Backbone as JSON, one array per atom type, in Angstrom:
{
  "sequence": "MIFTKRLAAGGQTRQFTIEHSGSSGWIAREQDDAVTQTSLIRDWRRVELQMVLFEIKASILRSEGWLET",
  "N": [[-148.59, -3.72, 38.25], [-151.16, -3.87, 36.01], [-151.89, -5.25, 33.81], [-150.45, -7.81, 31.92], [-148.86, -9.59, 29.38], [-146.89, -12.02, 27.9], [-145.32, -13.37, 25.15], [-143.75, -15.94, 23.17], [-141.83, -17.1, 20.38], [-139.88, -18.95, 18.15], [-137.41, -17.89, 19.09], [-137.97, -15.22, 19.37], [-139.55, -12.58, 21.27], [-142.55, -11.1, 22.54], [-144.08, -8.58, 24.34], [-146.72, -7.29, 26.28], [-147.8, -4.7, 28.3], [-149.5, -2.98, 30.95], [-149.33, -0.5, 33.28], [-149.85, 1.17, 36.41], [-149.23, 4.62, 36.82], [-148.84, 6.39, 39.04], [-150.11, 9.59, 39.81], [-150.18, 10.38, 37.22], [-151.5, 8.66, 35.47], [-151.78, 5.83, 33.46], [-149.36, 3.6, 32.07], [-148.99, 2.21, 28.96], [-147.42, -0.39, 27.29], [-145.83, -1.85, 24.53], [-143.69, -4.29, 23.57], [-141.14, -5.68, 21.53], [-138.35, -7.64, 20.43], [-136.79, -5.64, 19.31], [-138.08, -3.14, 19.28], [-139.81, -0.7, 21.25], [-142.95, 0.45, 22.13], [-144.52, 3.03, 23.75], [-147.16, 4.4, 25.65], [-148.85, 7.02, 27.34], [-151.69, 6.94, 29.25], [-154.56, 8.58, 30.3], [-157.22, 8.22, 30.86], [-159.52, 5.96, 32.21], [-161.3, 4.44, 30.64], [-159.98, 4.31, 28.22], [-157.81, 2.8, 29.0], [-159.08, 0.35, 29.44], [-159.86, -0.19, 26.8], [-157.33, -0.41, 25.62], [-156.41, -2.73, 26.9], [-158.13, -4.63, 25.75], [-157.32, -4.43, 23.06], [-154.65, -5.3, 23.31], [-155.16, -7.94, 24.14], [-156.36, -8.95, 21.82], [-154.21, -8.73, 19.98], [-152.41, -10.52, 21.23], [-153.89, -12.87, 21.03], [-153.95, -13.24, 18.25], [-151.21, -13.7, 17.82], [-150.93, -16.1, 19.29], [-152.51, -17.76, 17.7], [-150.86, -17.98, 15.56], [-148.93, -19.64, 16.47], [-147.35, -18.78, 18.58], [-146.29, -18.97, 21.99], [-147.51, -18.47, 25.3], [-145.56, -17.13, 27.88]],
  "CA": [[-148.91, -4.11, 36.9], [-152.56, -4.27, 35.93], [-152.03, -6.15, 32.66], [-149.19, -8.24, 31.34], [-148.84, -10.78, 28.53], [-145.59, -12.2, 27.24], [-145.37, -14.51, 24.24], [-142.47, -16.23, 22.53], [-141.8, -18.05, 19.27], [-138.69, -18.89, 17.3], [-136.37, -17.02, 19.63], [-138.47, -13.84, 19.51], [-140.53, -12.37, 22.33], [-143.41, -9.92, 22.44], [-144.66, -8.34, 25.66], [-147.73, -6.22, 26.39], [-148.01, -4.38, 29.71], [-150.12, -1.73, 31.37], [-149.06, -0.3, 34.7], [-150.27, 2.45, 36.97], [-148.12, 5.56, 36.88], [-149.15, 7.41, 40.03], [-151.16, 10.56, 39.45], [-150.1, 10.65, 35.78], [-152.39, 7.78, 34.75], [-151.29, 4.48, 33.22], [-148.43, 3.47, 30.95], [-149.18, 1.02, 28.14], [-146.15, -0.65, 26.59], [-145.74, -3.01, 23.66], [-142.27, -4.5, 23.3], [-140.59, -6.88, 20.93], [-136.91, -7.67, 20.65], [-136.1, -4.48, 18.75], [-138.81, -1.88, 19.38], [-140.74, -0.51, 22.35], [-143.91, 1.53, 21.95], [-145.05, 3.4, 25.06], [-148.19, 5.44, 25.64], [-149.41, 7.45, 28.61], [-153.14, 6.99, 29.17], [-155.09, 9.28, 31.46], [-158.63, 7.9, 30.99], [-159.68, 4.54, 32.48], [-161.96, 3.78, 29.51], [-158.93, 4.04, 27.23], [-157.04, 1.67, 29.53], [-159.87, -0.84, 29.14], [-159.75, -0.41, 25.36], [-155.97, -0.89, 25.34], [-156.34, -4.12, 27.32], [-158.8, -5.42, 24.72], [-156.44, -4.46, 21.89], [-153.52, -6.18, 23.62], [-155.68, -9.32, 24.13], [-156.54, -9.32, 20.41], [-152.88, -8.95, 19.41], [-151.88, -11.75, 21.8], [-154.66, -13.96, 20.45], [-153.45, -13.43, 16.88], [-149.9, -14.34, 17.92], [-151.15, -17.5, 19.71], [-153.03, -18.51, 16.54], [-149.71, -18.17, 14.68], [-148.01, -20.59, 17.09], [-146.62, -18.22, 19.7], [-146.68, -19.51, 23.29], [-147.43, -17.53, 26.41], [-144.5, -17.5, 28.83]],
  "C": [[-150.39, -4.51, 36.88], [-152.83, -5.18, 34.74], [-150.64, -6.53, 32.18], [-149.4, -9.55, 30.56], [-147.47, -10.83, 27.88], [-145.68, -13.48, 26.41], [-144.02, -14.69, 23.57], [-142.66, -17.24, 21.41], [-140.51, -17.85, 18.49], [-137.61, -17.96, 17.78], [-136.76, -15.56, 19.76], [-139.45, -13.77, 20.68], [-141.34, -11.12, 22.02], [-144.08, -9.78, 23.8], [-145.59, -7.14, 25.61], [-147.95, -5.96, 27.86], [-148.77, -3.07, 29.85], [-149.87, -1.63, 32.86], [-149.5, 1.08, 35.14], [-149.06, 3.34, 37.12], [-148.45, 6.71, 37.83], [-150.26, 8.33, 39.57], [-151.17, 10.87, 37.96], [-151.09, 9.83, 34.97], [-151.79, 6.39, 34.66], [-150.35, 4.49, 32.02], [-148.7, 2.14, 30.26], [-147.92, 0.85, 27.31], [-146.26, -1.93, 25.78], [-144.28, -3.15, 23.25], [-142.05, -5.75, 22.48], [-139.08, -6.79, 21.1], [-136.2, -6.4, 20.21], [-136.76, -3.15, 19.08], [-139.7, -1.87, 20.62], [-141.64, 0.67, 22.02], [-144.55, 1.79, 23.3], [-146.05, 4.52, 24.91], [-148.59, 5.76, 27.07], [-150.91, 7.61, 28.42], [-153.68, 7.61, 30.45], [-156.55, 8.94, 31.76], [-158.81, 6.39, 31.15], [-160.35, 3.81, 31.32], [-160.96, 3.46, 28.4], [-158.01, 2.9, 27.69], [-157.77, 0.38, 29.21], [-159.78, -1.19, 27.65], [-158.37, -0.95, 25.0], [-155.79, -2.34, 25.76], [-156.99, -5.04, 26.29], [-157.92, -5.52, 23.48], [-155.24, -5.36, 22.12], [-153.96, -7.65, 23.61], [-155.84, -9.81, 22.69], [-155.19, -9.61, 19.76], [-152.26, -10.25, 19.93], [-152.6, -12.97, 21.23], [-154.2, -14.27, 19.02], [-152.09, -14.13, 16.92], [-150.04, -15.8, 18.32], [-151.64, -18.34, 18.53], [-151.93, -18.77, 15.51], [-148.63, -19.07, 15.3], [-147.18, -20.05, 18.23], [-147.16, -18.82, 20.99], [-146.54, -18.46, 24.37], [-146.4, -18.03, 27.41], [-144.76, -16.85, 30.17]]
}
């Protein structure tokens, strides 16, 4: 795992992960209790961009009272 953030509030959870997927590239995943969005990324610059986007989303959730677990 090269990136992982998990936040919780009011019985809900949200998780952001990026993991290496061998020669295929990296898998970025955004999960909440009901939905999972998964993307395959083949370019490292896009991985860096995805990490920034996940940090922004996590920051917004923290500002709304979510806690990192």
